[in-house]
PQR file of N, CA, C, O and H, with PARSE charges and radii, in Angstrom:
ATOM      1  N   UNK A   1      25.457  34.292  22.593 -0.4000 1.5000
ATOM      2  CA  UNK A   1      25.211  33.222  21.780 -0.0000 2.0000
ATOM      3  C   UNK A   1      24.080  33.534  20.482  0.5500 1.7000
ATOM      4  O   UNK A   1      24.011  32.794  19.500 -0.5500 1.4000
ATOM      5  N   UNK A   2      23.378  34.530  20.633 -0.4000 1.5000
ATOM      6  CA  UNK A   2      22.229  34.973  19.771 -0.0000 2.0000
ATOM      7  C   UNK A   2      22.955  35.498  18.497  0.5500 1.7000
ATOM      8  O   UNK A   2      22.631  35.162  17.358 -0.5500 1.4000
ATOM      9  H   UNK A   2      23.433  35.131  21.430  0.4000 1.0000
ATOM     10  N   UNK A   3      24.066  36.438  18.828 -0.4000 1.5000
ATOM     11  CA  UNK A   3      24.804  37.384  18.179 -0.0000 2.0000
ATOM     12  C   UNK A   3      25.486  36.328  17.233  0.5500 1.7000
ATOM     13  O   UNK A   3      25.735  36.744  16.101 -0.5500 1.4000
ATOM     14  H   UNK A   3      24.329  36.712  19.754  0.4000 1.0000
ATOM     15  N   UNK A   4      25.800  35.129  17.496 -0.4000 1.5000
ATOM     16  CA  UNK A   4      26.530  34.105  16.750 -0.0000 2.0000
ATOM     17  C   UNK A   4      25.650  33.584  15.833  0.5500 1.7000
ATOM     18  O   UNK A   4      25.986  33.458  14.656 -0.5500 1.4000
ATOM     19  H   UNK A   4      25.598  34.791  18.415  0.4000 1.0000
ATOM     20  N   UNK A   5      24.381  33.212  16.297 -0.4000 1.5000
ATOM     21  CA  UNK A   5      23.414  32.623  15.823 -0.0000 2.0000
ATOM     22  C   UNK A   5      23.052  33.836  14.522  0.5500 1.7000
ATOM     23  O   UNK A   5      23.628  33.685  13.445 -0.5500 1.4000
ATOM     24  H   UNK A   5      24.107  33.314  17.254  0.4000 1.0000
ATOM     25  N   UNK A   6      22.436  34.584  14.638 -0.4000 1.5000
ATOM     26  CA  UNK A   6      22.310  35.679  13.345 -0.0000 2.0000
ATOM     27  C   UNK A   6      23.710  35.405  12.308  0.5500 1.7000
ATOM     28  O   UNK A   6      23.666  34.864  11.204 -0.5500 1.4000
ATOM     29  H   UNK A   6      21.969  34.707  15.513  0.4000 1.0000
ATOM     30  N   UNK A   7      24.971  35.953  13.016 -0.4000 1.5000
ATOM     31  CA  UNK A   7      26.136  36.185  12.205 -0.0000 2.0000
ATOM     32  C   UNK A   7      26.244  35.134  11.153  0.5500 1.7000
ATOM     33  O   UNK A   7      26.711  35.417  10.049 -0.5500 1.4000
ATOM     34  H   UNK A   7      25.007  36.393  13.913  0.4000 1.0000
ATOM     35  N   UNK A   8      25.754  33.705  11.503 -0.4000 1.5000
ATOM     36  CA  UNK A   8      26.115  32.486  11.183 -0.0000 2.0000
ATOM     37  C   UNK A   8      24.812  32.554   9.746  0.5500 1.7000
ATOM     38  O   UNK A   8      24.967  32.385   8.536 -0.5500 1.4000
ATOM     39  H   UNK A   8      25.375  33.475  12.399  0.4000 1.0000
ATOM     40  N   UNK A   9      23.867  32.796  10.370 -0.4000 1.5000
ATOM     41  CA  UNK A   9      22.665  33.270   9.201 -0.0000 2.0000
ATOM     42  C   UNK A   9      22.966  34.138   8.421  0.5500 1.7000
ATOM     43  O   UNK A   9      22.545  33.883   7.293 -0.5500 1.4000
ATOM     44  H   UNK A   9      23.741  32.932  11.353  0.4000 1.0000
ATOM     45  N   UNK A  10      23.592  35.206   8.507 -0.4000 1.5000
ATOM     46  CA  UNK A  10      24.046  36.190   7.577 -0.0000 2.0000
ATOM     47  C   UNK A  10      25.040  35.756   7.144  0.5500 1.7000
ATOM     48  O   UNK A  10      25.081  36.265   6.024 -0.5500 1.4000
ATOM     49  H   UNK A  10      23.934  35.414   9.423  0.4000 1.0000
ATOM     50  N   UNK A  11      26.323  34.853   7.307 -0.4000 1.5000
ATOM     51  CA  UNK A  11      27.433  34.324   6.692 -0.0000 2.0000
ATOM     52  C   UNK A  11      26.781  33.132   5.892  0.5500 1.7000
ATOM     53  O   UNK A  11      27.534  32.563   5.102 -0.5500 1.4000
ATOM     54  H   UNK A  11      26.289  34.439   8.217  0.4000 1.0000
ATOM     55  N   UNK A  12      25.205  32.578   6.008 -0.4000 1.5000
ATOM     56  CA  UNK A  12      25.135  31.448   5.089 -0.0000 2.0000
ATOM     57  C   UNK A  12      24.256  32.023   3.867  0.5500 1.7000
ATOM     58  O   UNK A  12      23.821  31.462   2.861 -0.5500 1.4000
ATOM     59  H   UNK A  12      24.593  33.040   6.650  0.4000 1.0000
ATOM     60  N   UNK A  13      24.154  33.368   4.335 -0.4000 1.5000
ATOM     61  CA  UNK A  13      23.361  33.848   2.810 -0.0000 2.0000
ATOM     62  C   UNK A  13      23.898  34.224   1.461  0.5500 1.7000
ATOM     63  O   UNK A  13      23.353  34.505   0.393 -0.5500 1.4000
ATOM     64  H   UNK A  13      24.507  33.823   5.152  0.4000 1.0000
ATOM     65  N   UNK A  14      25.451  34.116   1.954 -0.4000 1.5000
ATOM     66  CA  UNK A  14      26.584  34.682   0.706 -0.0000 2.0000
ATOM     67  C   UNK A  14      27.741  33.274   0.471  0.5500 1.7000
ATOM     68  O   UNK A  14      28.548  33.258  -0.458 -0.5500 1.4000
ATOM     69  H   UNK A  14      25.894  33.888   2.821  0.4000 1.0000
ATOM     70  N   UNK A  15      27.625  32.223   1.439 -0.4000 1.5000
ATOM     71  CA  UNK A  15      28.470  30.675   1.187 -0.0000 2.0000
ATOM     72  C   UNK A  15      27.581  29.643   1.841  0.5500 1.7000
ATOM     73  O   UNK A  15      26.868  29.627   2.844 -0.5500 1.4000
ATOM     74  H   UNK A  15      26.969  32.236   2.194  0.4000 1.0000
ATOM     75  N   UNK A  16      27.920  28.731   0.821 -0.4000 1.5000
ATOM     76  CA  UNK A  16      27.150  27.009   1.408 -0.0000 2.0000
ATOM     77  C   UNK A  16      28.681  26.681   1.939  0.5500 1.7000
ATOM     78  O   UNK A  16      28.619  25.467   2.128 -0.5500 1.4000
ATOM     79  H   UNK A  16      28.500  28.745   0.006  0.4000 1.0000
ATOM     80  N   UNK A  17      30.169  27.144   2.322 -0.4000 1.5000
ATOM     81  CA  UNK A  17      30.757  26.661   3.413 -0.0000 2.0000
ATOM     82  C   UNK A  17      30.548  26.693   4.887  0.5500 1.7000
ATOM     83  O   UNK A  17      30.647  27.703   5.585 -0.5500 1.4000
ATOM     84  H   UNK A  17      30.219  28.131   2.169  0.4000 1.0000
ATOM     85  N   UNK A  18      30.281  25.625   5.252 -0.4000 1.5000
ATOM     86  CA  UNK A  18      29.914  25.482   6.349 -0.0000 2.0000
ATOM     87  C   UNK A  18      30.998  25.558   7.375  0.5500 1.7000
ATOM     88  O   UNK A  18      30.627  25.713   8.538 -0.5500 1.4000
ATOM     89  H   UNK A  18      30.201  24.805   4.686  0.4000 1.0000
ATOM     90  N   UNK A  19      32.413  25.466   7.105 -0.4000 1.5000
ATOM     91  CA  UNK A  19      33.491  25.775   7.828 -0.0000 2.0000
ATOM     92  C   UNK A  19      33.813  27.342   8.090  0.5500 1.7000
ATOM     93  O   UNK A  19      34.745  27.810   8.744 -0.5500 1.4000
ATOM     94  H   UNK A  19      32.715  25.340   6.160  0.4000 1.0000
ATOM     95  N   UNK A  20      32.799  28.011   7.408 -0.4000 1.5000
ATOM     96  CA  UNK A  20      32.746  29.716   8.054 -0.0000 2.0000
ATOM     97  C   UNK A  20      31.559  30.042   9.213  0.5500 1.7000
ATOM     98  O   UNK A  20      31.400  31.152   9.721 -0.5500 1.4000
ATOM     99  H   UNK A  20      32.042  27.631   6.876  0.4000 1.0000
ATOM    100  N   UNK A  21      30.762  28.841   9.521 -0.4000 1.5000
ATOM    101  CA  UNK A  21      29.809  28.968  10.185 -0.0000 2.0000
ATOM    102  C   UNK A  21      30.427  28.894  12.037  0.5500 1.7000
ATOM    103  O   UNK A  21      31.306  28.040  12.151 -0.5500 1.4000
ATOM    104  H   UNK A  21      30.892  27.939   9.108  0.4000 1.0000
ATOM    105  N   UNK A  22      30.188  29.422  13.000 -0.4000 1.5000
ATOM    106  CA  UNK A  22      30.539  29.162  14.328 -0.0000 2.0000
ATOM    107  C   UNK A  22      29.677  28.047  14.753  0.5500 1.7000
ATOM    108  O   UNK A  22      30.162  27.118  15.398 -0.5500 1.4000
ATOM    109  H   UNK A  22      29.474  30.116  12.908  0.4000 1.0000
ATOM    110  N   UNK A  23      28.487  28.075  14.449 -0.4000 1.5000
ATOM    111  CA  UNK A  23      27.629  26.777  14.979 -0.0000 2.0000
ATOM    112  C   UNK A  23      27.428  25.734  13.562  0.5500 1.7000
ATOM    113  O   UNK A  23      26.407  25.696  12.874 -0.5500 1.4000
ATOM    114  H   UNK A  23      28.093  28.830  13.925  0.4000 1.0000
ATOM    115  N   UNK A  24      28.358  25.128  13.396 -0.4000 1.5000
ATOM    116  CA  UNK A  24      29.095  23.902  12.141 -0.0000 2.0000
ATOM    117  C   UNK A  24      27.834  22.932  12.546  0.5500 1.7000
ATOM    118  O   UNK A  24      26.977  22.677  11.700 -0.5500 1.4000
ATOM    119  H   UNK A  24      29.187  25.158  13.954  0.4000 1.0000
ATOM    120  N   UNK A  25      27.765  22.453  13.752 -0.4000 1.5000
ATOM    121  CA  UNK A  25      26.523  21.401  14.204 -0.0000 2.0000
ATOM    122  C   UNK A  25      25.262  21.530  14.074  0.5500 1.7000
ATOM    123  O   UNK A  25      24.402  20.652  14.137 -0.5500 1.4000
ATOM    124  H   UNK A  25      28.461  22.660  14.439  0.4000 1.0000
ATOM    125  N   UNK A  26      25.136  22.757  13.872 -0.4000 1.5000
ATOM    126  CA  UNK A  26      23.632  23.298  13.396 -0.0000 2.0000
ATOM    127  C   UNK A  26      23.233  24.242  12.015  0.5500 1.7000
ATOM    128  O   UNK A  26      22.524  25.213  11.750 -0.5500 1.4000
ATOM    129  H   UNK A  26      25.835  23.471  13.821  0.4000 1.0000
ATOM    130  N   UNK A  27      24.309  23.158  11.211 -0.4000 1.5000
ATOM    131  CA  UNK A  27      24.109  23.967  10.016 -0.0000 2.0000
ATOM    132  C   UNK A  27      23.416  23.649   9.305  0.5500 1.7000
ATOM    133  O   UNK A  27      23.649  24.271   8.268 -0.5500 1.4000
ATOM    134  H   UNK A  27      24.884  22.369  11.426  0.4000 1.0000
ATOM    135  N   UNK A  28      22.543  22.942   9.173 -0.4000 1.5000
ATOM    136  CA  UNK A  28      21.241  22.524   8.606 -0.0000 2.0000
ATOM    137  C   UNK A  28      19.894  23.437   8.826  0.5500 1.7000
ATOM    138  O   UNK A  28      18.910  23.766   8.163 -0.5500 1.4000
ATOM    139  H   UNK A  28      22.353  22.437  10.015  0.4000 1.0000
ATOM    140  N   UNK A  29      20.305  23.608   9.856 -0.4000 1.5000
ATOM    141  CA  UNK A  29      19.078  24.533  10.618 -0.0000 2.0000
ATOM    142  C   UNK A  29      19.414  26.130  10.384  0.5500 1.7000
ATOM    143  O   UNK A  29      18.594  27.039  10.258 -0.5500 1.4000
ATOM    144  H   UNK A  29      21.104  23.341  10.394  0.4000 1.0000
ATOM    145  N   UNK A  30      20.801  26.211  10.363 -0.4000 1.5000
ATOM    146  CA  UNK A  30      21.018  27.788   9.758 -0.0000 2.0000
ATOM    147  C   UNK A  30      20.673  28.263   8.639  0.5500 1.7000
ATOM    148  O   UNK A  30      20.078  29.307   8.373 -0.5500 1.4000
ATOM    149  H   UNK A  30      21.467  25.473  10.466  0.4000 1.0000
ATOM    150  N   UNK A  31      21.402  26.784   7.449 -0.4000 1.5000
ATOM    151  CA  UNK A  31      20.728  27.429   6.003 -0.0000 2.0000
ATOM    152  C   UNK A  31      19.350  27.284   5.869  0.5500 1.7000
ATOM    153  O   UNK A  31      18.884  27.948   4.943 -0.5500 1.4000
ATOM    154  H   UNK A  31      21.886  25.936   7.665  0.4000 1.0000
ATOM    155  N   UNK A  32      18.532  26.601   6.525 -0.4000 1.5000
ATOM    156  CA  UNK A  32      17.179  26.484   6.287 -0.0000 2.0000
ATOM    157  C   UNK A  32      16.575  27.660   6.945  0.5500 1.7000
ATOM    158  O   UNK A  32      15.438  27.863   6.519 -0.5500 1.4000
ATOM    159  H   UNK A  32      18.910  26.062   7.277  0.4000 1.0000
ATOM    160  N   UNK A  33      17.026  28.638   7.991 -0.4000 1.5000
ATOM    161  CA  UNK A  33      16.562  29.467   8.670 -0.0000 2.0000
ATOM    162  C   UNK A  33      16.999  30.623   8.076  0.5500 1.7000
ATOM    163  O   UNK A  33      16.403  31.672   8.324 -0.5500 1.4000
ATOM    164  H   UNK A  33      17.950  28.473   8.337  0.4000 1.0000
ATOM    165  N   UNK A  34      18.041  30.606   7.252 -0.4000 1.5000
ATOM    166  CA  UNK A  34      18.284  31.954   6.611 -0.0000 2.0000
ATOM    167  C   UNK A  34      17.595  32.499   5.568  0.5500 1.7000
ATOM    168  O   UNK A  34      17.343  33.675   5.308 -0.5500 1.4000
ATOM    169  H   UNK A  34      18.525  29.755   7.051  0.4000 1.0000
ATOM    170  N   UNK A  35      17.311  31.429   4.978 -0.4000 1.5000
ATOM    171  CA  UNK A  35      15.992  31.557   3.712 -0.0000 2.0000
ATOM    172  C   UNK A  35      14.917  32.824   4.211  0.5500 1.7000
ATOM    173  O   UNK A  35      14.573  33.777   3.512 -0.5500 1.4000
ATOM    174  H   UNK A  35      17.515  30.474   5.189  0.4000 1.0000
ATOM    175  N   UNK A  36      14.578  32.593   5.360 -0.4000 1.5000
ATOM    176  CA  UNK A  36      13.357  33.196   5.911 -0.0000 2.0000
ATOM    177  C   UNK A  36      13.623  34.685   6.135  0.5500 1.7000
ATOM    178  O   UNK A  36      12.699  35.477   6.317 -0.5500 1.4000
ATOM    179  H   UNK A  36      14.858  31.819   5.928  0.4000 1.0000
ATOM    180  N   UNK A  37      14.870  35.034   6.117 -0.4000 1.5000
ATOM    181  CA  UNK A  37      15.207  36.669   6.336 -0.0000 2.0000
ATOM    182  C   UNK A  37      15.954  37.120   5.261  0.5500 1.7000
ATOM    183  O   UNK A  37      16.839  36.329   4.936 -0.5500 1.4000
ATOM    184  H   UNK A  37      15.621  34.390   5.969  0.4000 1.0000
ATOM    185  N   UNK A  38      15.880  38.251   4.530 -0.4000 1.5000
ATOM    186  CA  UNK A  38      16.662  39.339   4.144 -0.0000 2.0000
ATOM    187  C   UNK A  38      17.977  39.138   4.619  0.5500 1.7000
ATOM    188  O   UNK A  38      18.279  38.431   5.580 -0.5500 1.4000
ATOM    189  H   UNK A  38      15.161  38.894   4.794  0.4000 1.0000
ATOM    190  N   UNK A  39      18.921  39.938   3.741 -0.4000 1.5000
ATOM    191  CA  UNK A  39      20.144  40.509   4.221 -0.0000 2.0000
ATOM    192  C   UNK A  39      20.166  41.626   5.064  0.5500 1.7000
ATOM    193  O   UNK A  39      20.902  41.872   6.019 -0.5500 1.4000
ATOM    194  H   UNK A  39      18.675  40.512   2.960  0.4000 1.0000
ATOM    195  N   UNK A  40      19.011  42.428   4.440 -0.4000 1.5000
ATOM    196  CA  UNK A  40      19.006  43.702   5.563 -0.0000 2.0000
ATOM    197  C   UNK A  40      18.536  43.589   6.630  0.5500 1.7000
ATOM    198  O   UNK A  40      18.893  44.322   7.552 -0.5500 1.4000
ATOM    199  H   UNK A  40      18.412  42.227   3.664  0.4000 1.0000
ATOM    200  N   UNK A  41      17.416  42.436   6.806 -0.4000 1.5000
ATOM    201  CA  UNK A  41      16.829  42.440   8.462 -0.0000 2.0000
ATOM    202  C   UNK A  41      17.553  41.736   8.755  0.5500 1.7000
ATOM    203  O   UNK A  41      17.140  41.427   9.873 -0.5500 1.4000
ATOM    204  H   UNK A  41      17.126  41.840   6.057  0.4000 1.0000
ATOM    205  N   UNK A  42      18.699  41.000   8.534 -0.4000 1.5000
ATOM    206  CA  UNK A  42      19.384  40.166   9.058 -0.0000 2.0000
ATOM    207  C   UNK A  42      20.459  41.162  10.088  0.5500 1.7000
ATOM    208  O   UNK A  42      20.761  41.096  11.279 -0.5500 1.4000
ATOM    209  H   UNK A  42      19.034  41.251   7.626  0.4000 1.0000
ATOM    210  N   UNK A  43      20.815  42.022   9.043 -0.4000 1.5000
ATOM    211  CA  UNK A  43      22.245  42.927   9.785 -0.0000 2.0000
ATOM    212  C   UNK A  43      21.699  43.776  10.449  0.5500 1.7000
ATOM    213  O   UNK A  43      22.455  44.452  11.147 -0.5500 1.4000
ATOM    214  H   UNK A  43      20.569  42.075   8.075  0.4000 1.0000
ATOM    215  N   UNK A  44      19.816  44.171  10.526 -0.4000 1.5000
ATOM    216  CA  UNK A  44      19.237  44.978  11.632 -0.0000 2.0000
ATOM    217  C   UNK A  44      19.101  44.401  12.828  0.5500 1.7000
ATOM    218  O   UNK A  44      19.069  44.970  13.920 -0.5500 1.4000
ATOM    219  H   UNK A  44      19.202  43.622   9.959  0.4000 1.0000
ATOM    220  N   UNK A  45      19.035  43.449  12.638 -0.4000 1.5000
ATOM    221  CA  UNK A  45      18.594  42.204  13.963 -0.0000 2.0000
ATOM    222  C   UNK A  45      19.985  42.219  14.478  0.5500 1.7000
ATOM    223  O   UNK A  45      20.005  42.230  15.708 -0.5500 1.4000
ATOM    224  H   UNK A  45      19.062  42.987  11.751  0.4000 1.0000
ATOM    225  N   UNK A  46      21.314  42.223  13.843 -0.4000 1.5000
ATOM    226  CA  UNK A  46      22.635  41.958  14.108 -0.0000 2.0000
ATOM    227  C   UNK A  46      22.722  43.288  15.057  0.5500 1.7000
ATOM    228  O   UNK A  46      23.011  43.138  16.244 -0.5500 1.4000
ATOM    229  H   UNK A  46      21.298  42.214  12.843  0.4000 1.0000
ATOM    230  N   UNK A  47      22.475  44.566  14.534 -0.4000 1.5000
ATOM    231  CA  UNK A  47      22.940  45.701  15.065 -0.0000 2.0000
ATOM    232  C   UNK A  47      22.085  45.829  16.588  0.5500 1.7000
ATOM    233  O   UNK A  47      22.669  46.174  17.616 -0.5500 1.4000
ATOM    234  H   UNK A  47      22.241  44.688  13.569  0.4000 1.0000
ATOM    235  N   UNK A  48      20.715  45.515  16.550 -0.4000 1.5000
ATOM    236  CA  UNK A  48      19.726  45.484  17.440 -0.0000 2.0000
ATOM    237  C   UNK A  48      20.464  44.394  18.989  0.5500 1.7000
ATOM    238  O   UNK A  48      20.580  44.670  20.183 -0.5500 1.4000
ATOM    239  H   UNK A  48      20.241  45.234  15.715  0.4000 1.0000
ATOM    240  N   UNK A  49      20.722  43.481  18.398 -0.4000 1.5000
ATOM    241  CA  UNK A  49      21.746  42.522  19.567 -0.0000 2.0000
ATOM    242  C   UNK A  49      22.863  43.515  20.097  0.5500 1.7000
ATOM    243  O   UNK A  49      22.862  43.860  21.278 -0.5500 1.4000
ATOM    244  H   UNK A  49      20.628  43.256  17.428  0.4000 1.0000
ATOM    245  N   UNK A  50      23.763  43.942  19.248 -0.4000 1.5000
ATOM    246  CA  UNK A  50      24.621  44.774  19.620 -0.0000 2.0000
ATOM    247  C   UNK A  50      24.326  46.101  20.217  0.5500 1.7000
ATOM    248  O   UNK A  50      25.188  46.703  20.858 -0.5500 1.4000
ATOM    249  H   UNK A  50      23.764  43.662  18.289  0.4000 1.0000
ATOM    250  N   UNK A  51      23.147  46.569  20.027 -0.4000 1.5000
ATOM    251  CA  UNK A  51      22.689  47.737  21.116 -0.0000 2.0000
ATOM    252  C   UNK A  51      22.407  47.455  22.192  0.5500 1.7000
ATOM    253  O   UNK A  51      22.410  48.312  23.076 -0.5500 1.4000
ATOM    254  H   UNK A  51      22.447  46.080  19.506  0.4000 1.0000
ATOM    255  N   UNK A  52      22.029  45.968  22.469 -0.4000 1.5000
ATOM    256  CA  UNK A  52      21.273  45.728  23.701 -0.0000 2.0000
ATOM    257  C   UNK A  52      22.322  44.921  24.493  0.5500 1.7000
ATOM    258  O   UNK A  52      22.097  44.695  25.682 -0.5500 1.4000
ATOM    259  H   UNK A  52      22.026  45.272  21.751  0.4000 1.0000
ATOM    260  N   UNK A  53      23.294  44.534  23.994 -0.4000 1.5000
ATOM    261  CA  UNK A  53      24.291  44.436  24.990 -0.0000 2.0000
ATOM    262  C   UNK A  53      25.582  45.293  25.155  0.5500 1.7000
ATOM    263  O   UNK A  53      26.692  44.967  25.574 -0.5500 1.4000
ATOM    264  H   UNK A  53      23.476  44.717  23.028  0.4000 1.0000
ATOM    265  N   UNK A  54      25.061  46.602  24.656 -0.4000 1.5000
ATOM    266  CA  UNK A  54      26.107  47.674  25.242 -0.0000 2.0000
ATOM    267  C   UNK A  54      24.976  48.300  26.291  0.5500 1.7000
ATOM    268  O   UNK A  54      25.324  48.671  27.412 -0.5500 1.4000
ATOM    269  H   UNK A  54      24.159  46.867  24.315  0.4000 1.0000
ATOM    270  N   UNK A  55      23.689  48.384  25.874 -0.4000 1.5000
ATOM    271  CA  UNK A  55      22.786  49.055  27.099 -0.0000 2.0000
ATOM    272  C   UNK A  55      23.087  48.154  28.264  0.5500 1.7000
ATOM    273  O   UNK A  55      23.163  48.739  29.344 -0.5500 1.4000
ATOM    274  H   UNK A  55      23.405  48.083  24.963  0.4000 1.0000
ATOM    275  N   UNK A  56      23.280  46.819  28.273 -0.4000 1.5000
ATOM    276  CA  UNK A  56      23.453  45.960  29.570 -0.0000 2.0000
ATOM    277  C   UNK A  56      24.772  46.162  30.085  0.5500 1.7000
ATOM    278  O   UNK A  56      24.961  46.152  31.301 -0.5500 1.4000
ATOM    279  H   UNK A  56      23.218  46.344  27.395  0.4000 1.0000
ATOM    280  N   UNK A  57      25.775  46.359  29.207 -0.4000 1.5000
ATOM    281  CA  UNK A  57      27.066  47.290  29.619 -0.0000 2.0000
ATOM    282  C   UNK A  57      27.063  48.116  30.686  0.5500 1.7000
ATOM    283  O   UNK A  57      27.711  47.992  31.725 -0.5500 1.4000
ATOM    284  H   UNK A  57      25.622  46.367  28.219  0.4000 1.0000
ATOM    285  N   UNK A  58      25.967  49.339  30.247 -0.4000 1.5000
ATOM    286  CA  UNK A  58      25.990  50.347  30.664 -0.0000 2.0000
ATOM    287  C   UNK A  58      24.683  50.369  32.191  0.5500 1.7000
ATOM    288  O   UNK A  58      24.359  51.361  32.844 -0.5500 1.4000
ATOM    289  H   UNK A  58      25.441  49.439  29.403  0.4000 1.0000
ATOM    290  N   UNK A  59      24.305  49.271  32.327 -0.4000 1.5000
ATOM    291  CA  UNK A  59      23.680  48.665  33.492 -0.0000 2.0000
ATOM    292  C   UNK A  59      22.564  49.194  33.457  0.5500 1.7000
ATOM    293  O   UNK A  59      22.264  49.605  34.578 -0.5500 1.4000
ATOM    294  H   UNK A  59      24.569  48.465  31.798  0.4000 1.0000
ATOM    295  N   UNK A  60      21.224  49.525  32.146 -0.4000 1.5000
ATOM    296  CA  UNK A  60      20.406  49.201  31.917 -0.0000 2.0000
ATOM    297  C   UNK A  60      19.848  47.934  32.429  0.5500 1.7000
ATOM    298  O   UNK A  60      20.464  46.869  32.403 -0.5500 1.4000
ATOM    299  H   UNK A  60      21.468  49.191  31.236  0.4000 1.0000
ATOM    300  N   UNK A  61      18.391  48.127  33.000 -0.4000 1.5000
ATOM    301  CA  UNK A  61      17.693  46.895  33.493 -0.0000 2.0000
ATOM    302  C   UNK A  61      17.714  45.930  32.226  0.5500 1.7000
ATOM    303  O   UNK A  61      17.200  46.221  31.146 -0.5500 1.4000
ATOM    304  H   UNK A  61      17.890  48.992  33.022  0.4000 1.0000
ATOM    305  N   UNK A  62      18.456  44.604  32.539 -0.4000 1.5000
ATOM    306  CA  UNK A  62      18.510  43.572  31.666 -0.0000 2.0000
ATOM    307  C   UNK A  62      16.962  43.167  30.999  0.5500 1.7000
ATOM    308  O   UNK A  62      16.740  42.875  29.824 -0.5500 1.4000
ATOM    309  H   UNK A  62      18.874  44.368  33.417  0.4000 1.0000
ATOM    310  N   UNK A  63      16.020  43.240  32.074 -0.4000 1.5000
ATOM    311  CA  UNK A  63      14.843  42.167  31.627 -0.0000 2.0000
ATOM    312  C   UNK A  63      14.114  43.049  30.476  0.5500 1.7000
ATOM    313  O   UNK A  63      13.465  42.493  29.590 -0.5500 1.4000
ATOM    314  H   UNK A  63      16.200  43.477  33.029  0.4000 1.0000
ATOM    315  N   UNK A  64      14.321  45.054  30.572 -0.4000 1.5000
ATOM    316  CA  UNK A  64      13.635  45.632  29.839 -0.0000 2.0000
ATOM    317  C   UNK A  64      14.574  45.753  28.619  0.5500 1.7000
ATOM    318  O   UNK A  64      14.085  46.070  27.535 -0.5500 1.4000
ATOM    319  H   UNK A  64      14.848  45.506  31.292  0.4000 1.0000
ATOM    320  N   UNK A  65      15.944  45.508  28.745 -0.4000 1.5000
ATOM    321  CA  UNK A  65      16.282  45.375  27.310 -0.0000 2.0000
ATOM    322  C   UNK A  65      16.383  44.225  26.420  0.5500 1.7000
ATOM    323  O   UNK A  65      16.444  44.237  25.190 -0.5500 1.4000
ATOM    324  H   UNK A  65      16.341  45.251  29.626  0.4000 1.0000
ATOM    325  N   UNK A  66      16.390  43.258  27.194 -0.4000 1.5000
ATOM    326  CA  UNK A  66      15.740  41.802  26.509 -0.0000 2.0000
ATOM    327  C   UNK A  66      14.284  41.815  25.626  0.5500 1.7000
ATOM    328  O   UNK A  66      13.741  41.256  24.673 -0.5500 1.4000
ATOM    329  H   UNK A  66      16.339  43.248  28.192  0.4000 1.0000
ATOM    330  N   UNK A  67      14.100  42.663  26.452 -0.4000 1.5000
ATOM    331  CA  UNK A  67      12.213  42.403  25.953 -0.0000 2.0000
ATOM    332  C   UNK A  67      12.069  43.356  24.978  0.5500 1.7000
ATOM    333  O   UNK A  67      11.071  43.373  24.257 -0.5500 1.4000
ATOM    334  H   UNK A  67      14.542  43.117  27.226  0.4000 1.0000
ATOM    335  N   UNK A  68      12.976  44.164  24.877 -0.4000 1.5000
ATOM    336  CA  UNK A  68      12.757  45.226  23.987 -0.0000 2.0000
ATOM    337  C   UNK A  68      13.375  44.745  22.627  0.5500 1.7000
ATOM    338  O   UNK A  68      12.793  44.854  21.548 -0.5500 1.4000
ATOM    339  H   UNK A  68      13.786  44.150  25.462  0.4000 1.0000
ATOM    340  N   UNK A  69      14.662  44.181  22.809 -0.4000 1.5000
ATOM    341  CA  UNK A  69      15.149  43.063  22.029 -0.0000 2.0000
ATOM    342  C   UNK A  69      14.305  42.721  21.316  0.5500 1.7000
ATOM    343  O   UNK A  69      13.996  43.213  20.231 -0.5500 1.4000
ATOM    344  H   UNK A  69      15.135  44.092  23.686  0.4000 1.0000
ATOM    345  N   UNK A  70      13.774  41.693  21.951 -0.4000 1.5000
ATOM    346  CA  UNK A  70      12.780  40.511  21.571 -0.0000 2.0000
ATOM    347  C   UNK A  70      11.565  41.021  20.436  0.5500 1.7000
ATOM    348  O   UNK A  70      11.092  40.645  19.363 -0.5500 1.4000
ATOM    349  H   UNK A  70      14.025  41.294  22.832  0.4000 1.0000
ATOM    350  N   UNK A  71      11.419  42.020  21.329 -0.4000 1.5000
ATOM    351  CA  UNK A  71       9.904  43.160  20.130 -0.0000 2.0000
ATOM    352  C   UNK A  71      10.534  43.283  19.064  0.5500 1.7000
ATOM    353  O   UNK A  71      10.115  42.699  18.065 -0.5500 1.4000
ATOM    354  H   UNK A  71      11.803  42.325  22.201  0.4000 1.0000
ATOM    355  N   UNK A  72      11.706  44.079  19.007 -0.4000 1.5000
ATOM    356  CA  UNK A  72      12.726  44.637  17.381 -0.0000 2.0000
ATOM    357  C   UNK A  72      12.752  43.553  16.502  0.5500 1.7000
ATOM    358  O   UNK A  72      12.334  43.597  15.345 -0.5500 1.4000
ATOM    359  H   UNK A  72      12.047  44.554  19.819  0.4000 1.0000
ATOM    360  N   UNK A  73      13.498  42.073  17.337 -0.4000 1.5000
ATOM    361  CA  UNK A  73      13.737  41.053  16.011 -0.0000 2.0000
ATOM    362  C   UNK A  73      12.443  40.615  15.478  0.5500 1.7000
ATOM    363  O   UNK A  73      12.541  40.065  14.381 -0.5500 1.4000
ATOM    364  H   UNK A  73      13.838  42.037  18.277  0.4000 1.0000
ATOM    365  N   UNK A  74      11.050  40.724  16.039 -0.4000 1.5000
ATOM    366  CA  UNK A  74      10.034  40.138  16.167 -0.0000 2.0000
ATOM    367  C   UNK A  74       9.351  40.762  14.566  0.5500 1.7000
ATOM    368  O   UNK A  74       8.666  40.317  13.645 -0.5500 1.4000
ATOM    369  H   UNK A  74      10.971  41.170  16.931  0.4000 1.0000
ATOM    370  N   UNK A  75       9.970  41.932  14.902 -0.4000 1.5000
ATOM    371  CA  UNK A  75       9.137  43.087  13.761 -0.0000 2.0000
ATOM    372  C   UNK A  75       9.688  42.642  12.109  0.5500 1.7000
ATOM    373  O   UNK A  75      10.837  42.367  11.763 -0.5500 1.4000
ATOM    374  H   UNK A  75      10.527  42.294  15.650  0.4000 1.0000
ATOM    375  N   UNK A  76       8.425  42.685  11.262 -0.4000 1.5000
ATOM    376  CA  UNK A  76       8.708  42.393  10.079 -0.0000 2.0000
ATOM    377  C   UNK A  76       9.515  43.733   9.266  0.5500 1.7000
ATOM    378  O   UNK A  76       9.240  44.884   9.605 -0.5500 1.4000
ATOM    379  H   UNK A  76       7.492  42.909  11.542  0.4000 1.0000
ATOM    380  N   UNK A  77      10.534  43.455   8.163 -0.4000 1.5000
ATOM    381  CA  UNK A  77      10.831  44.336   7.467 -0.0000 2.0000
ATOM    382  C   UNK A  77      10.469  44.398   6.194  0.5500 1.7000
ATOM    383  O   UNK A  77      10.811  45.357   5.502 -0.5500 1.4000
ATOM    384  H   UNK A  77      10.758  42.520   7.887  0.4000 1.0000
TER
END
């Protein structure tokens, strides 16, 4: 779900069309939040989320993987 949220934030940086969002019901929040992020930060966070998903598929401790992901998402760019 987090990946879809970040994907919607990134999409909202390039379009005002709500039909392109997965979370159409949260479109106002998405467009509001997307203004707080740069495109570079959103892309970096999306790759971080995808890496974490990959780690968990490879049986890395989920608590540690998610904790590390949260720290990286919090970092300012």
